[in-house]
N, C-alpha and C positions, 0 to 999 in steps of 0.2 A: 357341196364343199366339206371337209372335216372339221368339227367344233373348233381344234388345234388352230387349224389355217384361220377360219373366222376369226378367233381371237387374236391369232399375231397380225392379219389384216388390220382389225381394230387398233390393236398397239401402233402398229407403225402408223396409221392415220392420225391416232390423237397424239404421237411425237411429231410427226411433221407439222400438224396444225401450231402446239406449242412452239416448235421453233418459229415458225415463219409468223407466228403473232409476235415473240419476242422480239424478232430480228426488224418487223417492220415497227416495235414502240420504238425500238432504238434510232433505226433509219429515218421513220417516219414520224416518229415523234415532232419534228419540226413541221412538218406539213399540218398538224392538228391544232399547234400552238398559236394561240393568239397573239400580236406583237406587243410586247409590253417594252422596247425600247427601239429608241431610232435618234438619229442626228437632225438636226434640223434640217429642213431644203435651202434654208438661206438665213444670213444675217438678219439682224433685227432692222439693219439700214441707219441705226443711231449708236453706231459703236459699240462702246461698252455701258453703255447706257441702256440696259432693259427694265428700268422700269424697279430695280430692286430686286429681289426673289419672287417677290410677289409678281412682278409682270412679268419675269421671266418663265414661272410656273403658269400662267395666264398663257402664255403663248405656245407654249406645251401642248398645255390641254386643247387649245383651239387648234392647233395642227392634227391631233391626233383624231380630232372631231372631224375635221375634213375628210382625213384617212380612213375614217368608220371605226374607230377606236377611242371614241369620249367618252363612252362608260365607265371607263377608268378613273381613276385620279394620277394626274402626271405631275413629276417633278423635274425641275432643270438640276442638273448635276452640276452645281456650285456653290462654292463655299464663301462664307464672308470673314473679315478680319475685326478687330477691335473688341470692345467688351459684346456680352452675348454673342460670339462668335461662332458661326454656324459651319458644322462640316459636312462637305458633298455628302460623304458615303452614310452620313444619319438620316438622309433626305430620301433616298431610296427603295426602302423596303430591303427585302432579304433574299429574291431572286426565287427561283433562276428567273433568267431574262433572254428572250428569242427578240430577233429583228422582225421585221416584216415579211420576209420569206419563212419564217418559222424556225431557223437556224438560232440553237442555243448560244449566248453570248458567254454567260458563265451561271453556275450553279449557285451560286453563292458571294456573298461580298469579299470574303477571304480569297477565292478564285479570281473573280474581276480585278482585284488588287494585285496580284500575283502577274507579271510581265508573262512566264513562261506557262501560263495555266487557263489565262481568259482566250478567246477567242475572237477578239476585236482583228479587223485586218481589212483589207481593202475590198475584201470578197464580201464580207460580215457586217463591216459598221455601216449601215445603208440607212437613208432618210425615211420620211414616214410613208413615202412611196414607193420605197424599195429599188431606190436608184443609189448607186454608189456617189459617194463624194469625191471632185477632182482630187487626182492622188500624184504622188511623184512616181512617174515612170521609171521602167527597169528593161535592161536589154535580156537577151536568151539566159542570159546567166544571171538573173536576179540582181545585175549590179546596177545601181540609179543610173541613170543618163545624166549627162551636164547640163547645166539650166537652159544653155541655148537649145536644148533637144527634147526640152518637156513640151507637153502639150500647151499649157499656158505659160507664159513667164513667171505669174507667179499664182503657183498650185494653191488652192484654195482648201489645205486639208487639216487648217489650225482648228482648235475648238477650244474656246472660253471654259475655262475650269476654275481657277482660284485656289487650286488644290494642291498638296504636294502627293506623292506618288500614293500614299493611303489613303487618299481623298482627305485629308484632314486640311483644316486651315490654317495659314500660316499666320504666325505672330503678327503682333501690331508693328506699326513702322513702317516699313516700305512697304507701297501698296503692291498687290499681287492681284487687286479684284476691282480695278478703276472705281474707287471710291463703294465700294459694296454695292457695285453695278448699277451705280448711278449716274456715272461719269462720261462724256463723251470728249472729252477735251483734255485735261490732266491726269496724270497716272499711270498705272501700266497693268495687264492682266497676265497671270500666269496662262500659259496655252497649252494644248495636247495634242498631238499628231494622230488624227482621224486615221490616216492609212497605216501607222506605226511604220512609216517610212521617212528615210529624210537622206540627203544628197552625200551622208559619208554612209559606211557600212556598218551593218548590225540592224537591229530592230530600233525603233524607236519610242518613249514612252508614249500612250494614248492619254494621260492626264497630266502630266509634267513635263514639256519638251522644254520651253524655254518662255521666256516674257514677251509682249508683245512691244513695240516701239512707242506706243502710247495709246489713248482710249477713243480717237475718232476713228470714224467710220476707214479714212484714208490710211489713216495706220495701221490699222487693222489688214487692209489690204496689202500695204506695204511689207508688213512681217509676213504676208504667206496665209492670209484666210479673210473670209468676210463677218468673222463675227456668229460663226455655228456653234452649238452647244451640245451636248446630250443630254436627252428627254428620257425618264424611266415611271415607269408605272409603279407605283407603292402599294397597290391592291390585286 
C-alpha cells in the first residue's frame, strides 16, 4: 500500500473514532452517569410532617442508600417559610443531575427552573429504582384522558415542594409548607406535578402547580398525591 493511502486510511480511522467517541459521549453519557436525582418512591405516610428539612433529607439519604447511591449527600427539594426561610434551589447543588437510568434532567439551576429547558417528564421523573410515578394518562394525540378513564381515580403525580417557580421560598403568612414540614393536620403545601401533566391542555409545572387540600395523609391523597418529593445529590 502506498504511503499516501496509508495516511488516508489512518486519518479516516482516527476521524471515525473521534466521531464515534463524541457521539457516545453525547448519547451514552447517560449510561455512565451515577444517579443524583430521583422522586421518592412513596410518601412518608405522615402527610406533610416529614420531620422538618432534616427528616426529609434523612429519608432521601436512606432511599438513595437502598438504591446503591448512599455515598453521596442527598437533600430534599423543599423550601421553608418565616424567619430564616430556606430556598429549595439553594439546597441541591449546581448540577448537572441525572436520573436512575442516566438521563440528564438539567445541566444547572437555571435550566432546571425553566419549564422549556429541563427534561422532567413522565419518562424521566423516575424514583430511586428507576420506576415512573403514577401519571396522567393521555390518548394517542397526547390529550389528557378524562378522570373516569385514568388508570387510578387519584393520579399520584403531586410532589411536595413548598416553593415558587424559581425554587424560592414563599413569604411568611399563608402556609405553603405544612408548618415547615412538621404538620400532618393544619396548613397546606405547595405541590408540583411530577409528570408535568394535568387534566387540562399544556405542560404543568414540576415545582408549583397548586396547593394541597391539607397536610394530613388523606388530604394529600385527595389532592392527587401521597407526599412524594424530589431528592437531589448535592455533591
